[in-house]
KELO-323880 format. One record per atom (N, C-alpha, C, O): residue number from 1; atom name; x, y, z. Coordinates in steps of 0.1 Angstrom, whole numbers, plus 2048, in hexadecimal, padded with zeros to 3 digits. Layout:
SITE pos site   X   Y   Z
SITE NUM   CA   X   Y   Z
...
***
This chain:
SITE pos site   X   Y   Z
SITE   1    N D21 4A2 DAA
SITE   1   CA D19 493 DA7
SITE   1    C D12 491 D9E
SITE   1    O D0A 49A D9A
SITE   2    N D15 486 D97
SITE   2   CA D0C 483 D8A
SITE   2    C D00 482 D8D
SITE   2    O CFE 480 D99
SITE   3    N CF8 481 D85
SITE   3   CA CEA 483 D85
SITE   3    C CE6 473 D81
SITE   3    O CEB 46F D76
SITE   4    N CDC 46B D89
SITE   4   CA CD9 460 D87
SITE   4    C CD3 45E D78
SITE   4    O CCF 468 D72
SITE   5    N CD3 450 D70
SITE   5   CA CD3 454 D64
SITE   5    C CBF 445 D64
SITE   5    O CC1 439 D63
SITE   6    N CB8 449 D65
SITE   6   CA CAE 440 D64
SITE   6    C CAC 431 D5F
SITE   6    O CA5 428 D63
SITE   7    N CB6 432 D54
SITE   7   CA CB8 422 D4F
SITE   7    C CBC 41B D58
SITE   7    O CB9 410 D59
SITE   8    N CC8 423 D64
SITE   8   CA CD1 41A D6F
SITE   8    C CC5 411 D76
SITE   8    O CC7 405 D78
SITE   9    N CBF 415 D77
SITE   9   CA CB6 40E D86
SITE   9    C CAB 409 D7E
SITE   9    O CA2 402 D84
SITE  10    N CA9 40A D72
SITE  10   CA C9C 402 D6F
SITE  10    C CA0 3F5 D6C
SITE  10    O CAC 3F3 D68
SITE  11    N C98 3ED D6C
SITE  11   CA C9B 3DF D6D
SITE  11    C C9B 3D5 D60
SITE  11    O C97 3DD D57
SITE  12    N C9D 3CA D5A
SITE  12   CA C9A 3C1 D4D
SITE  12    C C8E 3BB D51
SITE  12    O C8A 3B8 D5C
SITE  13    N C88 3B9 D46
SITE  13   CA C7C 3B2 D46
SITE  13    C C7F 3A2 D4C
SITE  13    O C76 39B D52
SITE  14    N C89 39F D4B
SITE  14   CA C92 391 D50
SITE  14    C C90 393 D60
SITE  14    O C8B 38B D67
SITE  15    N C95 39E D63
SITE  15   CA C94 3A2 D73
SITE  15    C C86 3A5 D77
SITE  15    O C81 3A1 D82
SITE  16    N C82 3AA D73
SITE  16   CA C71 3AC D79
SITE  16    C C6B 39E D77
SITE  16    O C63 39C D81
SITE  17    N C6D 391 D6A
SITE  17   CA C65 389 D6B
SITE  17    C C6E 37F D75
SITE  17    O C66 377 D7A
SITE  18    N C77 37D D79
SITE  18   CA C7D 379 D85
SITE  18    C C76 37C D95
SITE  18    O C72 373 D9C
SITE  19    N C76 38A D97
SITE  19   CA C6E 38B DA1
SITE  19    C C60 387 D9F
SITE  19    O C5D 37E DA7
SITE  20    N C56 38A D96
SITE  20   CA C4C 386 D97
SITE  20    C C45 377 D97
SITE  20    O C3A 373 D9A
SITE  21    N C52 371 D91
SITE  21   CA C50 363 D92
SITE  21    C C51 35E DA4
SITE  21    O C49 357 DAA
SITE  22    N C5D 364 DA9
SITE  22   CA C60 360 DB4
SITE  22    C C51 364 DC0
SITE  22    O C50 35E DCA
SITE  23    N C4B 36D DBC
SITE  23   CA C40 370 DC2
SITE  23    C C37 36A DC1
SITE  23    O C30 368 DCB
SITE  24    N C34 365 DB6
SITE  24   CA C2C 35F DB4
SITE  24    C C2C 34E DB9
SITE  24    O C22 347 DBC
SITE  25    N C3B 34A DB8
SITE  25   CA C3E 33A DBD
SITE  25    C C3B 33E DD2
SITE  25    O C34 338 DDA
SITE  26    N C42 346 DD2
SITE  26   CA C3D 345 DE0
SITE  26    C C2D 34B DE8
SITE  26    O C28 348 DF3
SITE  27    N C27 353 DE0
SITE  27   CA C18 354 DE6
SITE  27    C C12 346 DE3
SITE  27    O C07 344 DE8
SITE  28    N C19 33B DDC
SITE  28   CA C10 331 DD8
SITE  28    C C13 326 DE3
SITE  28    O C0B 31D DE7
SITE  29    N C22 327 DE8
SITE  29   CA C24 320 DF1
SITE  29    C C1B 322 E01
SITE  29    O C18 31A E0A
SITE  30    N C19 333 E01
SITE  30   CA C14 339 E0B
SITE  30    C C05 336 E0C
SITE  30    O BFE 335 E16
SITE  31    N C00 334 E00
SITE  31   CA BF5 32F DFF
SITE  31    C BF3 321 E05
SITE  31    O BEB 31F E0F
SITE  32    N BFB 316 DFE
SITE  32   CA BFC 309 E01
SITE  32    C C00 308 E15
SITE  32    O BFE 2FF E1C
SITE  33    N C06 314 E18
SITE  33   CA C09 314 E2A
SITE  33    C BF9 313 E32
SITE  33    O BF5 30E E3D
SITE  34    N BF5 31B E28
SITE  34   CA BE5 326 E2E
SITE  34    C BDD 316 E30
SITE  34    O BD6 314 E3A
SITE  35    N BDF 30E E26
SITE  35   CA BD4 301 E26
SITE  35    C BD9 2F6 E2E
SITE  35    O BD2 2ED E32
SITE  36    N BE8 2F6 E32
SITE  36   CA BF0 2ED E39
SITE  36    C BEA 2F0 E49
SITE  36    O BE7 2E8 E51
SITE  37    N BE9 2FD E4B
SITE  37   CA BE8 303 E59
SITE  37    C BDB 301 E61
SITE  37    O BDA 2FF E6D
SITE  38    N BD0 302 E55
SITE  38   CA BC4 2FD E59
SITE  38    C BC1 2EF E5E
SITE  38    O BB8 2EE E66
SITE  39    N BC7 2E6 E59
SITE  39   CA BC7 2D9 E5C
SITE  39    C BD3 2D6 E66
SITE  39    O BD2 2CB E6C
SITE  40    N BDD 2DD E6A
SITE  40   CA BE4 2DA E72
SITE  40    C BE2 2D8 E82
SITE  40    O BDF 2E1 E89
SITE  41    N BE3 2CD E86
SITE  41   CA BDF 2C8 E95
SITE  41    C BE7 2CD EA4
SITE  41    O BE5 2D1 EB0
SITE  42    N BF2 2CA E9A
SITE  42   CA C01 2CD EA3
SITE  42    C C04 2DB EA8
SITE  42    O C04 2E3 E9F
SITE  43    N C07 2E1 EB4
SITE  43   CA C0C 2EB EB3
SITE  43    C C19 2F0 EAE
SITE  43    O C1A 2FC EAA
SITE  44    N C21 2E9 EAF
SITE  44   CA C2F 2E8 EA7
SITE  44    C C2E 2ED E98
SITE  44    O C36 2F5 E93
SITE  45    N C22 2E6 E8F
SITE  45   CA C21 2E6 E84
SITE  45    C C1A 2F2 E80
SITE  45    O C1C 2F8 E76
SITE  46    N C0D 2FA E8C
SITE  46   CA C09 303 E8A
SITE  46    C C10 311 E8D
SITE  46    O C0B 31B E88
SITE  47    N C1C 313 E96
SITE  47   CA C26 319 E98
SITE  47    C C30 31A E8D
SITE  47    O C34 324 E87
SITE  48    N C34 30B E89
SITE  48   CA C3A 311 E7A
SITE  48    C C37 314 E6C
SITE  48    O C3F 318 E64
SITE  49    N C2B 311 E6A
SITE  49   CA C27 316 E5F
SITE  49    C C1F 327 E65
SITE  49    O C20 32D E5A
SITE  50    N C1A 32D E6D
SITE  50   CA C1A 339 E6E
SITE  50    C C24 33F E6B
SITE  50    O C23 348 E63
SITE  51    N C31 33D E70
SITE  51   CA C3D 343 E73
SITE  51    C C3F 341 E63
SITE  51    O C42 34C E5E
SITE  52    N C3F 338 E5A
SITE  52   CA C41 336 E4E
SITE  52    C C3B 340 E42
SITE  52    O C43 344 E39
SITE  53    N C2E 342 E42
SITE  53   CA C25 348 E3D
SITE  53    C C26 359 E42
SITE  53    O C1F 361 E3B
SITE  54    N C2C 35E E4B
SITE  54   CA C2C 367 E4F
SITE  54    C C3C 36D E49
SITE  54    O C3E 379 E46
SITE  55    N C45 364 E48
SITE  55   CA C53 366 E44
SITE  55    C C53 36A E35
SITE  55    O C57 374 E2F
SITE  56    N C4B 35D E2E
SITE  56   CA C4C 361 E20
SITE  56    C C43 36E E1A
SITE  56    O C44 373 E10
SITE  57    N C39 371 E23
SITE  57   CA C30 37D E1F
SITE  57    C C3A 386 E22
SITE  57    O C40 38A E18
SITE  58    N C3F 38A E2C
SITE  58   CA C4A 393 E2B
SITE  58    C C54 395 E20
SITE  58    O C58 3A0 E1D
SITE  59    N C58 389 E1B
SITE  59   CA C63 384 E12
SITE  59    C C5A 388 E07
SITE  59    O C5F 394 E06
SITE  60    N C55 388 E03
SITE  60   CA C4C 38C DF4
SITE  60    C C4A 39A DF5
SITE  60    O C4F 3A1 DEC
SITE  61    N C44 39F DFF
SITE  61   CA C41 3AE E02
SITE  61    C C4B 3B5 E01
SITE  61    O C4A 3C0 DFC
SITE  62    N C5A 3B0 E08
SITE  62   CA C65 3B7 E04
SITE  62    C C67 3B8 DF6
SITE  62    O C65 3C3 DF1
SITE  63    N C6A 3AF DEE
SITE  63   CA C70 3AC DE3
SITE  63    C C63 3B5 DDC
SITE  63    O C69 3BC DD3
SITE  64    N C59 3B7 DDD
SITE  64   CA C4E 3B9 DCF
SITE  64    C C53 3C9 DD3
SITE  64    O C53 3D0 DC9
SITE  65    N C58 3D0 DE2
SITE  65   CA C5B 3DB DE2
SITE  65    C C64 3E1 DDF
SITE  65    O C64 3ED DDD
SITE  66    N C6E 3D9 DDF
SITE  66   CA C7A 3DC DDC
SITE  66    C C79 3DE DCC
SITE  66    O C7E 3E8 DC6
SITE  67    N C72 3D2 DC5
SITE  67   CA C75 3D6 DB8
SITE  67    C C6C 3E1 DB5
SITE  67    O C72 3E9 DAE
SITE  68    N C60 3E5 DB8
SITE  68   CA C57 3F0 DB7
SITE  68    C C64 3FF DB8
SITE  68    O C66 409 DB1
SITE  69    N C69 3FB DC3
SITE  69   CA C73 409 DC4
SITE  69    C C7C 40D DB8
SITE  69    O C7F 418 DB4
SITE  70    N C80 400 DB4
SITE  70   CA C89 401 DA7
SITE  70    C C83 404 D98
SITE  70    O C8A 408 D8E
SITE  71    N C76 400 D98
SITE  71   CA C71 403 D8C
SITE  71    C C6B 40D D8A
SITE  71    O C61 410 D8F
SITE  72    N C72 415 D81
SITE  72   CA C6B 424 D7E
SITE  72    C C5A 426 D7A
SITE  72    O C54 41E D72
SITE  73    N C54 42F D7E
SITE  73   CA C45 42E D7D
SITE  73    C C3D 425 D81
SITE  73    O C32 423 D7C
SITE  74    N C42 41F D8B
SITE  74   CA C39 415 D94
SITE  74    C C34 41C DA0
SITE  74    O C2A 418 DA5
SITE  75    N C39 425 DA6
SITE  75   CA C32 42E DAD
SITE  75    C C3E 428 DBD
SITE  75    O C3D 42C DC8
SITE  76    N C46 421 DBA
SITE  76   CA C4E 41D DC5
SITE  76    C C4A 412 DD1
SITE  76    O C41 40A DCF
SITE  77    N C4F 412 DD9
SITE  77   CA C4B 40B DE3
SITE  77    C C42 410 DEC
SITE  77    O C42 41C DF0
SITE  78    N C35 401 DF2
SITE  78   CA C2D 403 DF6
SITE  78    C C2D 405 E07
SITE  78    O C25 40B E0E
SITE  79    N C36 401 E0C
SITE  79   CA C37 3FF E16
SITE  79    C C48 3FE E20
SITE  79    O C4B 3FC E2C
SITE  80    N C53 3FF E12
SITE  80   CA C5F 401 E17
SITE  80    C C69 3F9 E0E
SITE  80    O C64 3F1 E06
SITE  81    N C77 3FA E10
SITE  81   CA C81 3F3 E06
SITE  81    C C8A 3EE E14
SITE  81    O C96 3ED E11
SITE  82    N C86 3EB E22
SITE  82   CA C95 3EB E29
SITE  82    C C8A 3D9 E2D
SITE  82    O C7F 3D5 E2C
SITE  83    N C99 3D3 E33
SITE  83   CA C93 3C5 E3D
SITE  83    C C8C 3CC E47
SITE  83    O C82 3C5 E49
SITE  84    N C8C 3D6 E4E
SITE  84   CA C8B 3D6 E59
SITE  84    C C78 3DE E59
SITE  84    O C70 3DC E62
SITE  85    N C77 3E3 E51
SITE  85   CA C69 3E8 E49
SITE  85    C C63 3DF E47
SITE  85    O C58 3E2 E4C
SITE  86    N C61 3D0 E40
SITE  86   CA C5D 3C8 E43
SITE  86    C C5E 3BB E4A
SITE  86    O C55 3B4 E4B
SITE  87    N C6A 3B9 E50
SITE  87   CA C6A 3AB E59
SITE  87    C C6D 3AC E61
SITE  87    O C72 3A3 E66
SITE  88    N C6D 3B8 E69
SITE  88   CA C70 3BE E7C
SITE  88    C C62 3BE E80
SITE  88    O C59 3C2 E78
SITE  89    N C5D 3B7 E91
SITE  89   CA C52 3BC E96
SITE  89    C C52 3CA E99
SITE  89    O C5C 3D2 E99
SITE  90    N C47 3CC E9D
SITE  90   CA C42 3DB EA0
SITE  90    C C50 3DF EAA
SITE  90    O C57 3E9 EA8
SITE  91    N C50 3D5 EB5
SITE  91   CA C5B 3DA EC2
SITE  91    C C69 3DE EBB
SITE  91    O C71 3E7 EBF
SITE  92    N C6A 3D7 EAF
SITE  92   CA C77 3E1 EA9
SITE  92    C C77 3F1 EA7
SITE  92    O C80 3F8 EAA
SITE  93    N C6C 3F3 EA3
SITE  93   CA C69 400 E9D
SITE  93    C C69 408 EA8
SITE  93    O C6D 413 EA6
SITE  94    N C66 405 EB4
SITE  94   CA C5E 40E EC1
SITE  94    C C68 40D ECB
SITE  94    O C66 413 ED6
SITE  95    N C72 408 ECA
SITE  95   CA C80 40A ED3
SITE  95    C C88 414 ED1
SITE  95    O C8E 41B EDA
SITE  96    N C87 416 EC4
SITE  96   CA C90 423 EBC
SITE  96    C CA0 41F EBE
SITE  96    O CA4 413 EBD
SITE  97    N CAA 429 EC0
SITE  97   CA CB5 426 EBE
SITE  97    C CBC 429 ECB
SITE  97    O CBA 433 ED2
SITE  98    N CC6 41C ECD
SITE  98   CA CCB 418 ED9
SITE  98    C CD4 427 EE0
SITE  98    O CD9 42E ED8
SITE  99    N CD5 42A EED
SITE  99   CA CD7 434 EF2
SITE  99    C CE6 438 EEF
SITE  99    O CF0 42F EEF
SITE 100    N CE8 444 EEC
SITE 100   CA CF4 446 EE7
SITE 100    C CF8 443 ED9
SITE 100    O D04 441 ED4
SITE 101    N CEF 444 ED4
SITE 101   CA CF5 440 EC4
SITE 101    C CEA 44B EBE
SITE 101    O CDF 44F EC2
SITE 102    N CF4 451 EB2
SITE 102   CA CEA 457 EAC
SITE 102    C CEB 457 E9E
SITE 102    O CF5 451 E9A
SITE 103    N CE4 45A E97
SITE 103   CA CDF 457 E82
SITE 103    C CF4 45E E83
SITE 103    O CFB 464 E8B
SITE 104    N CF3 459 E71
SITE 104   CA CFC 45D E68
SITE 104    C D0B 457 E6F
SITE 104    O D16 459 E69
***
């Protein structure tokens, strides 16, 4: 088995810039949604804004962790690099594997 070359995993400055800009733009949108949420009176708007804030935060968290995992010297992901780690509710993790299924 060939050894992994450290440079194979290293992001370019352009790639890192894309990730950081995406995180900043999404964070700005989350900030605006939180202002809108404070002033929302319709329950449907509140629900939509709450869901949007949650999913956008999950998205940028996953993006940051996946990038950190690929960036040598960064210390790796803080919370995980899978969609399940970031986006699935606690019940998803508590239910375990379906009966009869094994790993592998």
